[in-house]
TORPA-4810 file (N, C-alpha, C, O; in nm, 3 decimals):
<nodes>
NODE_1_8.620_12.314_11.618_8.531_12.366_11.600_8.548_12.401_11.406_8.634_12.464_11.345_X
NODE_2_8.453_12.344_11.367_8.477_12.376_11.194_8.407_12.474_11.180_8.300_12.499_11.236_X
NODE_3_8.505_12.574_11.051_8.437_12.722_11.027_8.297_12.693_10.956_8.276_12.589_10.894_X
NODE_4_8.206_12.792_10.969_8.112_12.837_10.862_8.142_12.913_10.770_8.170_13.033_10.782_X
NODE_5_8.137_12.830_10.639_8.209_12.954_10.519_8.086_13.005_10.430_8.004_12.934_10.371_X
NODE_6_8.090_13.114_10.434_7.984_13.224_10.333_8.011_13.258_10.273_8.111_13.317_10.314_X
NODE_7_8.001_13.275_10.172_7.998_13.338_10.033_7.917_13.503_10.012_7.803_13.510_10.057_X
NODE_8_7.962_13.600_9.962_7.864_13.671_9.907_7.850_13.730_9.728_7.915_13.814_9.665_X
NODE_9_7.773_13.670_9.704_7.798_13.679_9.528_7.814_13.816_9.497_7.816_13.827_9.375_X
NODE_10_7.827_13.925_9.554_7.827_14.067_9.484_7.946_14.150_9.435_7.927_14.259_9.381_X
NODE_11_7.862_14.291_10.915_7.906_14.207_11.037_7.821_14.268_11.154_7.824_14.388_11.181_X
NODE_12_7.779_14.218_11.192_7.802_14.284_11.339_7.895_14.252_11.428_7.925_14.132_11.427_X
NODE_13_7.962_14.332_11.520_8.066_14.262_11.613_8.027_14.163_11.700_7.908_14.134_11.712_X
NODE_14_8.144_14.090_11.784_8.109_13.968_11.892_8.198_13.898_11.897_8.299_13.921_11.831_X
NODE_15_8.184_13.783_11.984_8.266_13.710_12.047_8.349_13.625_11.929_8.471_13.613_11.921_X
NODE_16_8.246_13.569_11.837_8.302_13.505_11.705_8.393_13.586_11.636_8.389_13.703_11.597_X
NODE_17_8.504_13.467_11.630_8.607_13.522_11.530_8.587_13.491_11.369_8.551_13.386_11.317_X
NODE_18_8.633_13.649_11.290_8.569_13.589_11.172_8.640_13.644_11.083_8.669_13.761_11.105_X
NODE_19_8.703_13.569_10.927_8.776_13.605_10.835_8.728_13.632_10.748_8.653_13.546_10.702_X
NODE_20_8.741_13.755_10.677_8.723_13.798_10.569_8.772_13.805_10.447_8.801_13.921_10.417_X
NODE_21_8.792_13.731_10.369_8.868_13.701_10.250_8.773_13.755_10.134_8.658_13.726_10.102_X
NODE_22_8.885_13.862_10.074_8.841_13.942_9.941_8.874_13.880_9.837_8.986_13.898_9.790_X
NODE_23_8.783_13.788_9.776_8.839_13.739_9.650_8.790_13.860_9.509_8.785_13.820_9.393_X
NODE_24_8.761_13.991_9.544_8.727_14.102_9.412_8.846_14.143_9.393_8.912_14.154_9.497_X
NODE_25_8.919_14.180_9.258_9.024_14.187_9.231_9.055_14.384_9.251_9.158_14.448_9.233_X
NODE_26_8.933_14.424_9.289_8.897_14.548_9.326_8.992_14.564_9.453_9.071_14.658_9.468_X
NODE_27_8.974_14.461_9.542_9.058_14.486_9.678_8.964_14.600_9.734_9.025_14.695_9.782_X
NODE_28_8.808_14.608_9.738_8.772_14.670_9.862_8.708_14.676_9.961_8.616_14.751_9.993_X
NODE_29_8.765_14.581_10.019_8.711_14.525_10.158_8.785_14.607_10.233_8.740_14.689_10.314_X
NODE_30_8.925_14.581_10.202_9.060_14.712_10.269_8.959_14.828_10.282_8.888_14.865_10.376_X
NODE_31_8.975_14.868_10.171_8.922_15.038_10.154_8.798_15.056_10.277_8.816_15.133_10.371_X
NODE_32_8.678_14.980_10.262_8.568_14.962_10.311_8.617_14.978_10.489_8.572_15.058_10.570_X
NODE_33_8.696_14.901_10.504_8.739_14.945_10.666_8.871_15.026_10.693_8.967_14.996_10.764_X
NODE_34_8.854_15.113_10.634_8.983_15.227_10.640_9.138_15.144_10.646_9.229_15.178_10.723_X
NODE_35_9.147_15.026_10.545_9.303_14.972_10.548_9.358_14.966_10.425_9.292_15.001_10.328_X
NODE_36_9.459_14.931_10.414_9.536_14.932_10.266_9.536_14.793_10.199_9.571_14.684_10.243_X
NODE_37_9.475_14.837_10.056_9.471_14.709_9.997_9.659_14.645_10.003_9.759_14.715_9.994_X
NODE_38_9.654_14.540_10.016_9.798_14.408_9.993_9.715_14.294_9.908_9.597_14.260_9.897_X
NODE_39_9.859_14.251_9.849_9.837_14.124_9.807_9.859_14.018_9.851_9.942_13.943_9.800_X
NODE_40_9.797_13.991_9.942_9.752_13.888_10.054_9.703_13.806_9.966_9.773_13.715_9.922_X
NODE_41_9.609_13.819_9.936_9.504_13.671_9.856_9.561_13.607_9.721_9.515_13.507_9.666_X
NODE_42_9.683_13.696_9.672_9.754_13.670_9.531_9.878_13.576_9.606_9.915_13.469_9.558_X
NODE_43_9.923_13.623_9.706_10.031_13.539_9.790_9.961_13.393_9.887_10.038_13.301_9.913_X
NODE_44_9.834_13.386_9.927_9.807_13.259_9.979_9.778_13.162_9.842_9.799_13.041_9.850_X
NODE_45_9.733_13.216_9.728_9.676_13.128_9.600_9.810_13.116_9.528_9.855_13.002_9.534_X
NODE_46_9.862_13.176_9.482_9.929_13.183_9.366_10.130_13.075_9.423_10.212_13.033_9.340_X
NODE_47_10.142_13.065_9.562_10.249_13.000_9.661_10.221_12.827_9.679_10.126_12.786_9.745_X
NODE_48_10.281_12.771_9.636_10.306_12.608_9.682_10.453_12.581_9.779_10.570_12.586_9.741_X
NODE_49_10.401_12.553_9.910_10.275_12.569_9.946_10.232_12.696_10.018_10.301_12.792_10.053_X
NODE_50_10.109_12.673_10.030_10.018_12.807_10.058_10.095_12.863_10.186_10.122_12.781_10.274_X
NODE_51_10.133_13.006_10.206_10.181_13.063_10.354_10.088_13.019_10.436_9.972_12.994_10.404_X
NODE_52_10.165_13.003_10.599_10.068_12.985_10.691_9.960_13.121_10.722_10.011_13.227_10.687_X
NODE_53_9.863_13.129_10.765_9.741_13.228_10.775_9.799_13.345_10.834_9.751_13.454_10.800_X
NODE_54_9.904_13.342_10.924_9.943_13.452_10.997_10.023_13.525_10.899_10.047_13.642_10.931_X
NODE_55_10.070_13.486_10.787_10.158_13.575_10.712_10.034_13.693_10.610_10.043_13.804_10.560_X
NODE_56_9.951_13.611_10.620_9.868_13.675_10.510_9.718_13.735_10.568_9.622_13.767_10.498_X
NODE_57_9.729_13.742_10.743_9.573_13.826_10.758_9.639_13.954_10.800_9.756_13.982_10.826_X
NODE_58_9.570_13.996_10.799_9.574_14.147_10.886_9.451_14.185_10.981_9.328_14.188_10.970_X
NODE_59_9.569_14.218_11.102_9.389_14.237_11.216_9.300_14.382_11.153_9.333_14.420_11.041_X
NODE_60_9.239_14.426_11.193_9.118_14.525_11.150_9.135_14.640_11.266_9.137_14.757_11.227_X
NODE_61_9.143_14.622_11.358_9.124_14.694_11.479_8.982_14.689_11.535_8.927_14.776_11.602_X
NODE_62_8.928_14.562_11.490_8.734_14.551_11.545_8.727_14.394_11.576_8.747_14.298_11.502_X
NODE_63_8.690_14.401_11.714_8.721_14.231_11.778_8.664_14.133_11.689_8.560_14.140_11.623_X
NODE_64_8.736_14.054_11.699_8.695_13.915_11.665_8.681_13.910_11.488_8.638_13.813_11.426_X
NODE_65_8.730_14.044_11.425_8.726_14.039_11.280_8.869_14.037_11.217_8.942_14.133_11.240_X
NODE_66_8.902_13.960_11.160_9.003_13.952_11.070_9.008_13.962_10.899_8.910_13.933_10.831_X
NODE_67_9.119_14.002_10.848_9.098_14.035_10.708_9.217_13.986_10.646_9.327_14.018_10.692_X
NODE_68_9.205_13.888_10.516_9.307_13.888_10.418_9.268_13.965_10.284_9.171_13.920_10.223_X
NODE_69_9.324_14.057_10.239_9.358_14.161_10.200_9.334_14.105_10.078_9.356_13.984_10.073_X
NODE_70_9.284_14.171_9.950_9.329_14.184_9.807_9.382_14.326_9.737_9.359_14.439_9.780_X
NODE_71_9.444_14.297_9.642_9.462_14.406_9.531_9.460_14.365_9.376_9.459_14.242_9.366_X
NODE_72_9.459_14.429_9.255_9.426_14.396_9.123_9.573_14.283_9.144_9.600_14.229_9.037_X
NODE_73_9.633_14.257_9.221_9.689_14.139_9.204_9.641_14.000_9.195_9.696_13.897_9.156_X
NODE_74_9.525_14.026_9.241_9.399_13.893_9.272_9.374_13.838_9.108_9.401_13.723_9.074_X
NODE_75_9.330_13.918_9.038_9.318_13.876_8.895_9.451_13.803_8.846_9.436_13.713_8.763_X
NODE_76_9.528_13.822_8.873_9.653_13.736_8.825_9.636_13.597_8.876_9.637_13.492_8.812_X
NODE_77_9.618_13.625_9.043_9.596_13.442_9.081_9.498_13.399_8.993_9.514_13.301_8.919_X
NODE_78_9.369_13.485_8.996_9.268_13.378_8.963_9.281_13.316_8.764_9.216_13.231_8.703_X
NODE_79_9.406_13.416_8.714_9.447_13.327_8.575_9.561_13.252_8.578_9.599_13.190_8.480_X
NODE_80_9.627_13.253_8.699_9.705_13.134_8.724_9.674_13.007_8.744_9.715_12.910_8.680_X
NODE_81_9.557_13.010_8.891_9.514_12.905_8.896_9.413_12.817_8.768_9.389_12.696_8.760_X
NODE_82_9.370_12.925_8.683_9.317_12.883_8.561_9.370_12.828_8.443_9.314_12.752_8.364_X
NODE_83_9.493_12.877_8.437_9.637_12.807_8.354_9.658_12.700_8.428_9.658_12.596_8.362_X
NODE_84_9.683_12.683_8.573_9.700_12.513_8.610_9.585_12.425_8.618_9.586_12.319_8.682_X
NODE_85_9.475_12.475_8.546_9.391_12.358_8.566_9.251_12.422_8.618_9.255_12.435_8.740_X
NODE_86_9.152_12.459_8.573_9.047_12.496_8.711_9.013_12.409_8.773_8.963_12.320_8.705_X
NODE_87_9.015_12.385_8.913_8.942_12.290_9.025_8.890_12.365_9.136_8.949_12.422_9.228_X
NODE_88_8.759_12.352_9.106_8.666_12.426_9.190_8.656_12.394_9.315_8.613_12.455_9.414_X
NODE_89_8.717_12.255_9.294_8.732_12.243_9.485_8.847_12.313_9.578_8.851_12.306_9.701_X
NODE_90_8.935_12.378_9.499_9.023_12.429_9.572_9.048_12.499_9.708_9.108_12.457_9.807_X
NODE_91_8.975_12.638_9.682_8.938_12.688_9.801_8.835_12.614_9.922_8.806_12.674_10.026_X
NODE_92_8.800_12.516_9.900_8.718_12.456_9.985_8.833_12.396_10.085_8.851_12.411_10.206_X
NODE_93_8.915_12.311_9.967_9.009_12.192_10.070_9.143_12.326_10.106_9.216_12.293_10.200_X
NODE_94_9.172_12.447_10.050_9.264_12.497_10.109_9.188_12.527_10.244_9.244_12.487_10.347_X
NODE_95_9.079_12.586_10.255_8.989_12.615_10.413_9.039_12.525_10.492_9.077_12.548_10.607_X
NODE_96_9.042_12.403_10.430_9.006_12.247_10.531_9.155_12.217_10.585_9.158_12.137_10.679_X
NODE_97_9.261_12.261_10.549_9.376_12.272_10.615_9.397_12.360_10.706_9.378_12.481_10.717_X
NODE_98_9.458_12.242_10.798_9.474_12.240_10.945_9.617_12.428_10.949_9.651_12.509_11.035_X
NODE_99_9.646_12.406_10.805_9.783_12.524_10.819_9.729_12.638_10.801_9.789_12.738_10.839_X
NODE_100_9.588_12.651_10.730_9.503_12.760_10.700_9.404_12.793_10.772_9.350_12.903_10.764_X
NODE_101_9.357_12.669_10.876_9.264_12.683_10.978_9.279_12.612_11.092_9.262_12.494_11.062_X
NODE_102_9.308_12.626_11.239_9.308_12.551_11.310_9.223_12.514_11.395_9.240_12.434_11.487_X
NODE_103_9.082_12.601_11.350_8.948_12.575_11.424_8.953_12.640_11.509_8.885_12.607_11.607_X
NODE_104_9.040_12.769_11.517_8.988_12.892_11.567_8.880_12.984_11.478_8.793_13.052_11.532_X
NODE_105_8.892_12.978_11.381_8.749_13.091_11.323_8.653_13.037_11.350_8.674_12.922_11.388_X
NODE_106_8.541_13.070_11.349_8.419_13.077_11.356_8.324_13.083_11.188_8.238_13.013_11.134_X
NODE_107_8.392_13.195_11.159_8.313_13.215_11.036_8.414_13.244_10.932_8.526_13.274_10.974_X
NODE_108_8.392_13.242_10.777_8.495_13.244_10.668_8.381_13.304_10.604_8.274_13.244_10.601_X
NODE_109_8.404_13.471_10.531_8.328_13.503_10.471_8.388_13.553_10.373_8.483_13.624_10.405_X
NODE_110_8.364_13.540_10.241_8.426_13.516_10.091_8.369_13.651_10.051_8.252_13.665_10.087_X
NODE_111_8.425_13.762_9.980_8.358_13.810_9.924_8.416_13.852_9.762_8.521_13.912_9.739_X
NODE_112_8.332_13.811_9.675_8.353_13.787_9.543_8.307_13.887_9.453_8.205_13.947_9.488_X
NODE_113_8.388_13.933_9.291_8.367_13.993_9.229_8.223_13.962_9.185_8.166_13.856_9.213_X
NODE_114_8.157_14.087_9.099_8.026_14.065_9.097_8.041_13.968_8.944_7.988_13.857_8.946_X
NODE_115_8.091_14.000_8.853_8.150_13.898_8.757_8.157_13.753_8.767_8.219_13.719_8.868_X
NODE_116_8.122_13.671_8.709_8.144_13.484_8.727_8.305_13.515_8.644_8.351_13.587_8.555_X
NODE_117_8.349_13.416_8.733_8.513_13.364_8.702_8.555_13.269_8.810_8.474_13.216_8.887_X
NODE_118_8.682_13.249_8.811_8.732_13.113_8.868_8.720_13.127_8.984_8.655_13.034_9.033_X
NODE_119_8.764_13.226_9.079_8.738_13.248_9.227_8.604_13.250_9.255_8.582_13.174_9.349_X
NODE_120_8.485_13.314_9.207_8.382_13.320_9.233_8.308_13.160_9.213_8.201_13.123_9.261_X
NODE_121_8.363_13.115_9.163_8.284_12.948_9.093_8.384_12.840_9.203_8.341_12.724_9.207_X
NODE_122_8.478_12.861_9.266_8.582_12.829_9.373_8.492_12.882_9.518_8.456_12.787_9.588_X
NODE_123_8.462_12.989_9.558_8.373_13.037_9.648_8.272_13.005_9.698_8.242_13.004_9.818_X
NODE_124_8.172_12.956_9.543_8.041_12.912_9.544_8.036_12.801_9.631_7.981_12.780_9.740_X
NODE_125_8.125_12.716_9.534_8.175_12.528_9.565_8.193_12.552_9.706_8.125_12.466_9.761_X
NODE_126_8.254_12.631_9.802_8.327_12.593_9.903_8.229_12.636_10.031_8.233_12.595_10.147_X
NODE_127_8.132_12.740_9.966_8.009_12.781_10.054_7.902_12.709_10.151_7.831_12.631_10.087_X
NODE_128_7.873_12.713_10.280_7.805_12.674_10.372_7.664_12.749_10.333_7.549_12.708_10.316_X
NODE_129_7.719_12.864_10.328_7.590_13.007_10.304_7.602_13.073_10.195_7.712_13.109_10.154_X
NODE_130_7.517_13.093_10.147_7.523_13.165_9.990_7.409_13.309_9.992_7.287_13.321_10.002_X
NODE_131_7.514_13.396_9.977_7.383_13.498_9.994_7.444_13.567_9.867_7.562_13.577_9.834_X
NODE_132_7.308_13.621_9.795_7.296_13.697_9.695_7.243_13.806_9.681_7.121_13.812_9.664_X
NODE_133_7.326_13.926_9.685_7.253_14.049_9.679_7.249_14.078_9.554_7.328_14.054_9.463_X
NODE_134_7.071_14.175_9.562_7.050_14.181_9.469_6.967_14.339_9.454_6.856_14.356_9.505_X
NODE_135_7.040_14.448_9.376_6.957_14.531_9.385_6.851_14.576_9.300_6.878_14.602_9.182_X
NODE_136_6.730_14.590_9.344_6.564_14.563_9.305_6.538_14.631_9.252_6.452_14.714_9.280_X
NODE_137_6.633_14.626_9.103_6.609_14.683_8.973_6.570_14.551_8.861_6.567_14.429_8.879_X
NODE_138_6.536_14.654_8.720_6.522_14.502_8.621_6.604_14.424_8.611_6.565_14.327_8.545_X
NODE_139_6.722_14.415_8.652_6.780_14.345_8.634_6.841_14.202_8.733_6.913_14.104_8.713_X
NODE_140_6.757_14.263_8.855_6.787_14.176_8.932_6.792_14.006_8.942_6.862_13.927_9.006_X
NODE_141_6.655_13.988_8.822_6.596_13.849_8.800_6.742_13.774_8.742_6.805_13.678_8.785_X
NODE_142_6.756_13.837_8.663_6.885_13.742_8.539_6.989_13.730_8.631_7.045_13.620_8.631_X
NODE_143_7.046_13.853_8.744_7.167_13.848_8.779_7.163_13.705_8.945_7.259_13.642_8.988_X
NODE_144_7.086_13.703_8.971_7.005_13.590_9.060_7.056_13.426_8.984_7.147_13.343_8.990_X
NODE_145_6.900_13.458_8.897_6.943_13.351_8.794_7.078_13.305_8.791_7.111_13.192_8.827_X
NODE_146_7.171_13.408_8.741_7.274_13.350_8.683_7.356_13.298_8.782_7.420_13.197_8.755_X
NODE_147_7.366_13.356_8.905_7.408_13.287_8.999_7.378_13.140_9.060_7.451_13.072_9.131_X
NODE_148_7.267_13.117_9.019_7.178_13.017_9.087_7.247_12.876_8.976_7.279_12.763_9.016_X
NODE_149_7.251_12.912_8.877_7.294_12.848_8.738_7.427_12.795_8.752_7.456_12.675_8.743_X
NODE_150_7.502_12.882_8.775_7.657_12.843_8.795_7.675_12.735_8.944_7.762_12.651_8.965_X
NODE_151_7.538_12.780_9.046_7.547_12.677_9.146_7.465_12.548_9.101_7.418_12.474_9.188_X
NODE_152_7.452_12.529_9.011_7.393_12.418_9.006_7.450_12.355_8.897_7.398_12.249_8.861_X
NODE_153_7.589_12.416_8.811_7.650_12.328_8.700_7.771_12.317_8.764_7.871_12.301_8.694_X
NODE_154_7.782_12.324_8.920_7.921_12.315_9.024_7.869_12.156_9.077_7.950_12.088_9.139_X
NODE_155_7.763_12.113_9.055_7.745_11.971_9.072_7.769_11.958_9.193_7.812_11.845_9.217_X
NODE_156_7.757_12.048_9.313_7.808_12.002_9.474_7.714_11.903_9.569_7.593_11.892_9.588_X
NODE_157_7.822_11.843_9.615_7.743_11.709_9.673_7.633_11.768_9.804_7.558_11.687_9.858_X
NODE_158_7.634_11.898_9.841_7.490_11.892_9.879_7.488_12.078_9.877_7.582_12.157_9.866_X
NODE_159_7.370_12.097_9.887_7.306_12.249_9.859_7.312_12.323_9.981_7.269_12.293_10.092_X
NODE_160_7.408_12.484_9.923_7.425_12.562_10.022_7.289_12.629_10.087_7.199_12.653_10.006_X
NODE_161_7.262_12.667_10.243_7.191_12.768_10.264_7.214_12.873_10.234_7.302_12.942_10.286_X
NODE_162_7.123_12.915_10.125_7.047_12.986_10.033_6.936_13.144_10.085_6.822_13.140_10.131_X
NODE_163_7.017_13.262_10.057_6.952_13.365_10.104_6.987_13.477_9.988_7.094_13.537_9.979_X
NODE_164_6.872_13.493_9.901_6.875_13.625_9.817_6.860_13.745_9.922_6.797_13.724_10.025_X
NODE_165_6.930_13.897_9.893_6.925_13.966_9.969_6.901_14.125_9.897_6.978_14.211_9.855_X
NODE_166_6.744_14.112_9.907_6.713_14.298_9.800_6.799_14.375_9.870_6.839_14.369_9.987_X
NODE_167_6.830_14.478_9.745_6.944_14.585_9.824_6.880_14.722_9.774_6.765_14.702_9.738_X
NODE_168_6.912_14.830_9.765_6.865_14.966_9.715_6.685_14.975_9.714_6.622_15.027_9.622_X
NODE_169_6.637_14.928_9.809_6.502_14.889_9.831_6.468_15.075_9.834_6.538_15.146_9.906_X
NODE_170_6.386_15.119_9.771_6.334_15.282_9.769_6.155_15.207_9.817_6.095_15.136_9.735_X
NODE_171_6.108_15.233_9.926_5.975_15.199_9.904_5.905_15.278_9.873_5.790_15.241_9.850_X
NODE_172_5.938_15.425_9.859_5.830_15.529_9.781_5.819_15.521_9.618_5.738_15.590_9.556_X
NODE_173_5.909_15.431_9.552_5.899_15.421_9.423_5.798_15.307_9.319_5.724_15.241_9.391_X
NODE_174_5.790_15.292_9.247_5.681_15.219_9.194_5.799_15.071_9.189_5.818_14.967_9.252_X
NODE_175_5.844_15.128_9.098_5.970_15.031_9.041_6.007_14.928_9.145_6.003_14.805_9.147_X
NODE_176_6.042_15.017_9.227_6.168_14.920_9.348_6.042_14.828_9.411_6.101_14.725_9.443_X
NODE_177_5.922_14.813_9.440_5.817_14.733_9.464_5.788_14.623_9.368_5.792_14.505_9.402_X
NODE_178_5.759_14.664_9.243_5.743_14.575_9.176_5.853_14.485_9.108_5.818_14.396_9.030_X
NODE_179_5.978_14.507_9.134_6.109_14.434_9.118_6.101_14.317_9.259_6.106_14.194_9.255_X
NODE_180_6.092_14.377_9.337_6.083_14.319_9.513_5.962_14.217_9.475_5.983_14.096_9.486_X
NODE_181_5.858_14.255_9.439_5.703_14.176_9.407_5.778_14.034_9.325_5.751_13.916_9.345_X
NODE_182_5.882_14.092_9.227_5.926_13.954_9.108_6.045_13.854_9.157_6.078_13.743_9.117_X
NODE_183_6.093_13.934_9.254_6.236_13.822_9.341_6.121_13.719_9.402_6.094_13.608_9.357_X
NODE_184_6.062_13.782_9.513_5.960_13.681_9.569_5.864_13.582_9.513_5.819_13.479_9.564_X
NODE_185_5.842_13.642_9.388_5.764_13.561_9.297_5.828_13.430_9.246_5.792_13.313_9.256_X
NODE_186_5.917_13.481_9.198_6.047_13.401_9.133_6.108_13.309_9.244_6.102_13.188_9.221_X
NODE_187_6.165_13.347_9.360_6.276_13.265_9.488_6.211_13.246_9.580_6.259_13.163_9.657_X
NODE_188_6.050_13.318_9.633_5.978_13.272_9.711_6.075_13.268_9.832_6.172_13.343_9.821_X
NODE_189_6.065_13.196_9.944_6.117_13.188_10.090_6.262_13.203_10.115_6.325_13.221_10.219_X
NODE_190_6.312_13.184_9.942_6.477_13.251_10.032_6.510_13.383_10.007_6.628_13.417_10.004_X
NODE_191_6.407_13.469_9.988_6.422_13.613_9.980_6.404_13.668_10.102_6.307_13.646_10.174_X
NODE_192_6.520_13.758_10.134_6.520_13.782_10.252_6.453_13.955_10.266_6.424_14.030_10.173_X
NODE_193_6.443_13.979_10.405_6.390_14.149_10.432_6.498_14.210_10.331_6.611_14.168_10.308_X
NODE_194_6.419_14.345_10.269_6.541_14.405_10.174_6.603_14.544_10.261_6.556_14.599_10.361_X
NODE_195_6.701_14.568_10.197_6.786_14.678_10.271_6.758_14.805_10.173_6.760_14.822_10.051_X
NODE_196_6.738_14.868_10.262_6.666_15.003_10.212_6.779_15.119_10.174_6.875_15.143_10.246_X
NODE_197_6.751_15.187_10.048_6.848_15.272_10.007_6.875_15.380_10.141_6.792_15.421_10.222_X
NODE_198_7.000_15.404_10.133_7.037_15.533_10.246_7.121_15.590_10.268_7.219_15.530_10.225_X
NODE_199_7.147_15.678_10.313_7.236_15.784_10.246_7.327_15.735_10.389_7.447_15.754_10.365_X
NODE_200_7.311_15.689_10.500_7.400_15.652_10.577_7.496_15.541_10.518_7.612_15.545_10.559_X
NODE_201_7.461_15.442_10.427_7.525_15.328_10.373_7.646_15.392_10.270_7.756_15.340_10.252_X
NODE_202_7.595_15.525_10.204_7.713_15.563_10.132_7.814_15.655_10.146_7.888_15.715_10.068_X
NODE_203_7.794_15.649_10.287_7.878_15.739_10.362_7.986_15.669_10.459_8.075_15.722_10.526_X
NODE_204_7.954_15.542_10.448_8.057_15.440_10.532_8.209_15.444_10.415_8.312_15.503_10.448_X
NODE_205_8.198_15.384_10.305_8.301_15.373_10.255_8.409_15.474_10.247_8.526_15.442_10.270_X
NODE_206_8.367_15.620_10.211_8.471_15.699_10.247_8.513_15.717_10.374_8.619_15.779_10.383_X
NODE_207_8.457_15.678_10.485_8.479_15.721_10.603_8.571_15.600_10.688_8.619_15.617_10.800_X
NODE_208_8.583_15.470_10.603_8.621_15.362_10.628_8.561_15.234_10.777_8.626_15.154_10.844_X
NODE_209_8.446_15.263_10.776_8.365_15.272_10.857_8.253_15.176_10.840_8.176_15.199_10.747_X
NODE_210_8.232_15.073_10.914_8.086_14.966_10.919_7.982_15.059_10.956_7.994_15.153_11.036_X
NODE_211_7.870_15.021_10.885_7.723_15.082_10.930_7.726_15.086_11.058_7.709_15.191_11.120_X
NODE_212_7.754_14.944_11.130_7.760_14.975_11.288_7.866_15.037_11.355_7.876_15.029_11.477_X
NODE_213_7.963_15.112_11.272_8.016_15.173_11.365_7.988_15.348_11.306_8.016_15.451_11.368_X
NODE_214_7.944_15.340_11.208_7.910_15.505_11.169_7.732_15.506_11.203_7.722_15.626_11.179_X
NODE_215_7.663_15.486_11.220_7.548_15.473_11.247_7.472_15.348_11.323_7.380_15.287_11.267_X
NODE_216_7.519_15.314_11.461_7.461_15.205_11.475_7.299_15.243_11.520_7.255_15.131_11.549_X
NODE_217_7.223_15.309_11.534_7.091_15.312_11.569_7.023_15.340_11.444_6.903_15.367_11.446_X
NODE_218_7.082_15.337_11.345_6.997_15.362_11.225_6.935_15.265_11.158_6.999_15.160_11.168_X
NODE_219_6.781_15.249_11.056_6.745_15.156_11.006_6.827_15.066_10.961_6.817_14.945_10.985_X
NODE_220_6.931_15.131_10.880_7.044_15.025_10.825_7.104_14.954_10.863_7.145_14.855_10.802_X
NODE_221_7.138_14.997_11.025_7.246_14.859_11.082_7.114_14.768_11.129_7.137_14.648_11.140_X
NODE_222_6.971_14.815_11.158_6.891_14.739_11.189_6.853_14.581_11.134_6.839_14.463_11.169_X
NODE_223_6.846_14.677_11.019_6.844_14.556_10.899_6.942_14.475_10.865_6.925_14.354_10.850_X
NODE_224_7.085_14.549_10.845_7.202_14.427_10.832_7.240_14.342_10.964_7.299_14.234_10.965_X
NODE_225_7.190_14.421_11.080_7.204_14.293_11.242_7.104_14.186_11.196_7.133_14.069_11.221_X
NODE_226_6.948_14.225_11.110_6.846_14.111_11.138_6.894_14.021_11.025_6.839_13.911_11.017_X
NODE_227_7.001_14.055_10.928_7.027_13.948_10.831_7.126_13.879_10.927_7.128_13.760_10.961_X
NODE_228_7.190_13.957_10.954_7.334_13.887_11.056_7.283_13.777_11.131_7.348_13.672_11.133_X
NODE_229_7.165_13.789_11.200_7.117_13.669_11.316_7.042_13.574_11.246_7.036_13.462_11.296_X
NODE_230_6.975_13.600_11.122_6.917_13.489_11.015_7.015_13.392_10.967_6.998_13.271_10.951_X
NODE_231_7.155_13.485_10.939_7.220_13.342_10.922_7.317_13.286_11.031_7.391_13.195_10.993_X
NODE_232_7.325_13.316_11.126_7.364_13.284_11.240_7.284_13.133_11.299_7.322_13.028_11.351_X
NODE_233_7.159_13.192_11.259_7.071_13.096_11.353_7.031_12.970_11.221_6.972_12.865_11.247_X
NODE_234_7.081_13.011_11.078_7.077_12.907_10.973_7.205_12.812_11.049_7.167_12.695_11.055_X
NODE_235_7.339_12.830_11.107_7.451_12.768_11.164_7.390_12.696_11.215_7.411_12.588_11.160_X
NODE_236_7.302_12.683_11.313_7.292_12.644_11.462_7.220_12.489_11.450_7.196_12.424_11.552_X
</nodes>
């Protein structure tokens, strides 16, 4: 089985094996899962040939979920790749190598830095599915438009499945609704249902837990579960 590659430009448990790849130099995927940041992503990208997956991937203690962690050295890997000559196909080629993925992974989720850069562009090129989180403030349209412009400039042979994900939605504020309406007017059917602003979501990072572990019965968990199933349905 080939992996479905998902890029998040800013999960619910199950039997599918999922690898979360932290391409953000802040290395916060590990922190959010209650794990230690490591230079695993740097080691994967900076060495030739790349090390086998077992040397850079960590178990998370969650069934079916594995992490390829990063830390501040990820920025150095990005610089090195750019010095070698930017190759937009690098990650896509790497993920297709049997030494990296022998077909046992069902999903590869790439979390990228919020700012444009070589790794983000490589992830966008490699993605089968591209999720664009957009906080519903006055800059939402601009941020989504910039990512879509990057996607167009990469001149991919096929277009990925696209979803704009409105976040930090506050139904009691007029500004939030105005900005959500603007996203829907501009991008139409690719805009998913919004994720509401919630205390439960802010509580998760310091606890090192996902929303499904911290507050599984909350509206936030339901909203993210709905997004997960929307993406799964798109891969069938």
